[in-house]
Structure formats: C-alpha cells, structure tokens
N, C-alpha and C positions, 0 to 999 in steps of 0.2 A: 504492500498500499504506500503509496507517494504521502510527502509532507503537507502539499497540495490538498487532499482530501481526507487528510486525520485530525481533527483537532486536538489540542492539546493545552493545559490549564492556564499556561502564561499568556499575558498580550501577544499578537501577534497580527498588528492591524496590517490592511493588504497596504494602504497609503497613506501618509502621513498626515496631520493637519496641525501643523505648528502655527501660532499665533505670530503674525509681522512684526517686525520690529517696531511700529508704529502704535502697537494696541498697549493701552498703557492698563498694568498687571493692580489688584490689589495693592496697598501701599505694602505689605510684609509679605507677598505670596512668594517672592522670589526668597525668601530665607527660609520659609518652611520646609520641612524635610517631607518625602513625596513619597509616596508607595512606589509610583511607577513613572519611568519618563519613555513610555511608548509612544508619545506623539513623535518624538525623533526617531524613532525606526518602521521603516519602512519592511516589505517583504519580497524576496528573489520569488515568490510563487503568486504575486499581486497582480492585477490587471495592468495590462500594457507590456507584461515579463514574457519570454518564451513559456512555451510551455515543455514539459515531460514529453520526450519522444514514447512510443505504446512500451509496455512492459516487453523486455526481451530482446529492445535494440542494443546494437553495438556501443562501445563506449564513447565513440566519435563520435555518435548520433546527440549525447547529451552535450559536448561540447569538446574545446580544447583539453589539453593534457598539460601540465603544468611542466612536463621537461622536454614538450615540443620544442623543435628550434623557431628561433623566428629567422625569416628570409635574410641568409646572410648575415647571420648575428647570432647572439646568444638564446641560453633556451629561455622558456618561458618565465618558468621561475622554480621555485624551491620552497621545501618545509625544514621550520624552524623549530627547536626544543628544545628550550633551557631546564638543567635539571640538576639538582644537589642533595639528592636523598641516596640513600643505597638501592642497587637493582632489585632487590628482592621483592622492595616493594615498588619499584616503577617500571618492572619487566613488561606486564599486561599494555600499560601507557604506551612503551616505546615500540611493542611490537605493533600496534595499533597505527601509530605514526609509518612504521618503516610497511607497513604493509600497502597504506597510503602511497608511500613514495615508490614503490613497485609498481604499482600500477599504474602512476601516473609515468615511470621513466624518467622521475625526476631523484635530483640529490636531498639527503637528509643532513642536515648539519645539526648536532648533540653540542648543545655548551653546557661545558662540567665545571663544578664545584662542590667544596666541601667534601660530602661521602662520596660522591657520584665519582669516580675515575677513571682515566680511558682503559688502564690494566686490566680492569674487573670488568669492562663492559662486557653485555653477555655475548657469547661467541656465538648464537644461534641467531643473533640478528647479523652480526659481522658477516656471517655466513649466507645469509640471504640478500644483502644490497652489495657486500664486495665495495668497491670503489665507490660505489654511489653513498656509501656512509662517511661521512667527517666527522671526526670528534675534534672538539675545542676546547681544551683546559684553560678556564679562565685565567688562572695566575700564570700562563703563559704568555698572554698575550702582552707583545708591549706596551709600553705607557703611552707610547708617540701615539696610539691607537684612541685614546679616549678623545671624546669630543669637545673637550673644554667646556661643559657647561657651567654657567657660575649657580644655577641653583643647585645642582649636586652638592656644592659648597654652603650652602644654606643650613643653619641650626635646626631649622625645623625640618628640613630632609633626614636628618637624623635621630631627632628625638624619640627615644624609646624603643628604635628600629635599627637595626642591621640587616639587608635584606640587598642581594646582589642581582637580582631578576631585571629591574630596569635597565640594568650595564649590559645584560646577556642580550636581551629585547634590542635594545638598540645599535648592539653589535650585528646581531643578525639582519638589521636594517641596512648598515653598513654594509656588511655582505652583499645583500641583496643589489645594492646601487653599483657597488664595484664590480658585480657579475654581470651588470646590465640587465636585471631581472623586471619583467612586466608585474608580475603578483607573487607575492611571499604569503604563507601558510604560517601561522605559529600556531603551534599547539603545545598544552601543557603535558608535565608528564603521568598525569592520571586520568586521561580522558578515553571513552568508549563508546561505542555506538548507542544508542536507545533502543531499549529491547523493543519495543513495540513497534517503532517507525523508523525507518531507515531515511537518516538526512544527512549524513555526514560518510559517503563512501566513495569509492573512485566514481560513480557515476553522478552524485547529487553535486561532488566539489567539482566535476566538468561542468555540470550544469551553473554553476555558479562564477565558474570561470566566463561562462558565454553571456551570464546576465551582466556582467560587469565588463565586458569586450565590448557590447552593443549600448550602456549606458557612462557615458563619461563622467557624469555629475556624481555614482555611485563609487565613493573613495575605500569602503569597507564591508564585509558582509562575515557576521559574526554566527556562532551557534548558540545559544543560551545553554546552561549547564543547568539540567532539572534534574529531578529525584532526591538530590541531597544537592539543594540549590547554591548556587554560587552567590553567595550573600557575606556580607560581614557577621561580626559577632551580633552587631546591633541588627542586623537584617532576619537573621535567626531566631532573634529574641521577641522581634515583633508581632508574630503570629503568635506564639506564647500567650502575650499579652494582648489577643483577639485585635489587633490591627493590622490592616492591610500589608502585604508586602509580595511584590513584582520582580523579577530578574530583568537586567539588561544582560544585552551582550559584552565580554570581556575578550580578554587575551587569551583565554583557557582554549577557544578554537577560532581563530580571526586571519580572515584573508584579507590582503592588504594589498591596495594598489601603487609600485612604488613608484614615486615622481621627486622630481625637486621642491615640491610644496609638500611632501610627506611629515607627518608631525614624527615626533620624540617621546620618549617613554621617560617622564622624570625618573631621577636614579635614588632607588631608597623608600624614597616615600610611598604610602598605601596609596590603591587607588590608581597607579602609575596609566595603568590601559584606559582607564575613564577621562583622563588630564589627557593624554593622546587622541582620543577619538572627541573631544572638547575641542581642541586643536583643530583636529579634522575639519569640524563644523564651522567653525568660527572661519577656517579660510579656505573653503569651498565654494564655487561659483553658486551653488544651489545647495544650503544648507537642508533645506526641507527633504532632499534627497541622497545626501551622502552617507545614509546608514541603512543596513538590510540585516535581516535574520532570516536565516537559512533552516529553521526548525532546532529541536532538541538536540542535545547528546548528555552524556552521563559523564561525571566524576566520582572518584571516590570518596569514601564519606571520610572525615575528621575528624577530631573534639573541636566542637562548633564553641563551645561554651570555655574557653581558656582564657584568664586573666591577663596574662602577658601578650596573647592575641588583641585583647580588645584594647591595651593600653597599646600597641604598636599601630593598632589600624587608627586612632582617633584622630589626628592630625590631616591626614588622607580623606577619610569620613568627611571632617568639615570643607574639605578642599573641595573632594570631589561632588558630596552631594549641592554645595553652594552654587557651585562653576555650572554645574549641569543645568538647575535651574534657572540661571542666568540667561543661559544658550537659549534654553528652550522660551522662554519668555520672549528675548530681545534679539534672538540671533546675534549675528557678528558685532552687533553694535553693544554688546555686554559688557567689552573689556572698559570702559568707562566708568563701569559702576563698581567696580572692583575695590570700594572706599571702608576704612574703619567703621564708617558707620554701617555699611554692609555687613562683614563680618562681626560686628558686636548683637547684629538681629539675629544671623545665624548662631552664633555660640549661645546666645539666650534659647533659642528654640531647640537647640540641642539637647542642652541641659533640661529644659521641662520634658523631652521624649524622654531622655536617660530615667529622670525621676519617675516620670508614668510608667514605664515598665517597670521599675523596681517596686512600684506601690502595686503593681496589677500582680507579679509574679513574686509576692513576697516570702511564696512557701518554696519557691526553689532557688536555694543556696548558693548556685554556682551562677546561675544566670542574675542573680542581685549583684553578687562578687562582682562581674566583668560588667557589670552597669555602673556599677561604683566606681570600679578601679576604671572606666572612660572618663567619669566625672571629674576623677581626682587631678585626670591630666590635662583637664583645661588650665589650672592654677599654672603651667608651664606654657601655655600657647597666648603669646601677648597678641593685642587686635593689630599694631602696628606689625609685626612678625608678621600674619598672615597675609597683609595688604601686601608688604613687601616680595614676600615668596611669590603670590602672585603676579608681581608685576617683572619681579624677573624671570620666572616659569615663561611669561610672554614674551620677555624680550629675548628670552634666550633661545628661541628659533632663529633669529637672524644669525647666529654661530652656528646653529645644526643647519639654516640652508646653504652656508659656504660647505661645510664639513659634506653634503651632497654633491652639490658643484663639482667640490674637487675629485669626489669619486666616481662620478659620472663621466669625468674627463679623463681618469686614470681608467677607465671600464673599457676604451678604446685597444689598451692592452690586454688583451682577451687570453687570460691564464687560465689553463684547464682547473675546474673546480679542485681538486685532488691538492694543488698546490696553494691552495687559502691558505692552511693551516699555517703552512711554512711562513705564507708572508706576513700572517700576524704577529708573529715572534719575531720579526726585523723592526728597527725602527725606520721610521719616514720621517718624510718633510713635514715640518710643523705647517698644521693647519693656516688658515688666514683668520682675521677675526674683523668683526663691525669696524672697529675703529682704523683698520687698514687703508 
C-alpha cells in the first residue's frame, strides 16, 4: 500500500497554507509553544505532484537513483550517516542505510566518533558495499576543514551540552558540495522502515528525488519519525499532561538539495536540524513550498525522560520553537523580530508550559524531575544571550556560503569518492571570510 493512500496519525497536509508576511498575528502568538508547525509542511504525494507508478514497476519508473551520474559529471547524490554509538546498538540502522545505498548505487558515508570506531565497523556491511562504503573518523579530519562559524563558539551553544552531530552533518554537506552532488540523504543510525506502510525504500526515495527534480522550490523532503515519536523530552511529556503534540520532519531522515544557498547545521546546540530548516525557509524563493513530508519511518526507542537530556535540550528548544513560530507567522521577514522583548515572552511562555506539565503529571516523578531540571536551566539563559546567538546564527550564513562557493569551485577537480577520506585528513587553504 502506498503512503498516498494510507492514513497516519500525524498531520500530513497536501498543501501548506501559511499566513503571508503582512498578516498581523495576535500580540504574543509567536512566543507561544505550538503543538504543530504543519502549516510549513507539504507532502510529496499532494495535488500537483507526480503519482506513483503501478505496483510492480521497475525502480526507474519511480524516479532517478542517487547514484546516477549526471551528463558528463558527478553522481546525483549520496547518503550520510553520523554515528557515535557502539555497533551492537546501531547495526540495524546502518544495514538499512546500506541497503538503500546499494539499491541506489550510491556511496554511503558514515561519520564516526566516540564509541563508533572504524576498525570495529560491521564486516557484513563492508562486504555488502565494498568501496561504496566510506568511513570517516571525525577526530582525524584536519582542523582546516572546520567552516569557521562564530555561533559554534557562542556560550549558549555549549550550555550543558556536548554533541558533535551538527559538526558531522556539516561535514556531510561540505562533502556533497565538494563532490558536486545535487542531493544528499541524511539518515540517523537508528532508523527503520515503517512496519505498516512503505515510505522510505528504494522506490519511494526515487519518487522523492523525482518530485524534487520537478519542483525547484522544494528544498528538503523529510520522513517524520513516528511510533517512538521524534520529540524532545518536553514533547514526550506533553501527551502525558493531556496536551496535544505533533511531530515535524528532522534530520533523522532528510533529503536535501545541494546548492550554494544550502543552510548549515549550527554546531552543538539542540534542534540544529530545525535551525537549518528555518534558514532554508527564510532564504528560499517560495518558503511556503520549501519543505515536504514523505511519510512515516521508525526510530529506536530510548530513555525519553532523562534529566541530563532535558537540561541539554532547553536552549535549543527555546531557540527552535521561537524561531519556527516567527517564520511560520512572518515568513522571511522574521529576522527583524529576534529581539530581547520577543525572547522574554518566549521564555515566560516556556516556563508556564513546564510548570503546567509538572502540575498535571505530579505522580510521575521522573517526568517532573525532567521538567524541573529544564526550568532550572533558564537561570543560565540570559535574554541578551538569546538575541546575540540568533543574530550570530543568521550572520554565520555569509561565512557558510563562502565555504560552499569554495568547495563548489574545487569540485571541478573530480576526485573519486574513496579519496575523500584521505583529502579530509590533509590541510587545506583557508576559507575566505565575509570581511575579506
């Protein structure tokens, strides 16, 4: 059964209906937590989109493959998986990514750190892909390949949090640009197909590529992670407090268009994928058509109510939710509204939400502990700091764009994909900076 004919529990509109920039919202509306941002999300199966071929059709009827070579040029794209956990935990997700790469005849780049080390990588996946598997040890990447983003040095980016997934994903974006790819599929290491409906397999990935190829406005297609829903600690707590909670697309399963205007993942901060998509929306020619969903996939369960996780997420939650509301209400014009006054309202609304959840789930000690831990974090988050971070995040795109332009120029030197890991270990010429 196709995702076009199968209902699922989360909002999946066919065409977004976003208020235009001239629409005046209620005074505090943009500062309120929202259960859903579905008005920003279309569907690759909506009206005006290509229909799926009849059941049993060959892969090519669904659309192009990632591994296809462009006329006289590079491959159309590839797959990138960041991972830091032991392979006993992540092997099923890595096999899923490898099977997609094999079906699309493309390269799979796995960026490794911490407990994920190249010598221990599963032999069965090595044998499956051969040279189409590229393992990159993050700590072996030369420092010259850092994009030089000021936001990564901001105190808020490291507040109660040490995480390298944004850095890994930025490296994936840089690899895509250096290799001349048109598209890049990010997968987390814990993703698997939905058990009831196929939405992310070789055929539906080809269909997503077809849709993006025919619609220049569409910058990203995501597959929402359901079952064990892809939400923050607070997002998991809201249903327990009888509050509504939807899910949005994320970098857990995200197909991106590679261009010189491609956004970046802010490093270390939580909700880095939302911040990338907000930047995409703000810089796209038609922000109401820039994002689409491809149907649900699954992610492995984890401890949803961990106080350490709640503490580490809070800065990114405030930034991501606040900025998503602004772009939803005002479109690209939201940038001028990132003021101390706005963030004061966002923080106040957030504290009210955390206290409400604590009151409604008073008998759930672990959930209350998480909400209280997140609430305590607010004392470490100054309003000027939020305003400064948001401005730095926005301004960093100038530096990021120069990085992409440099890499696109270097892509004329078409190195084979297996040479890329060695290239990353070598020093390189400094990036230009916006001040040059």
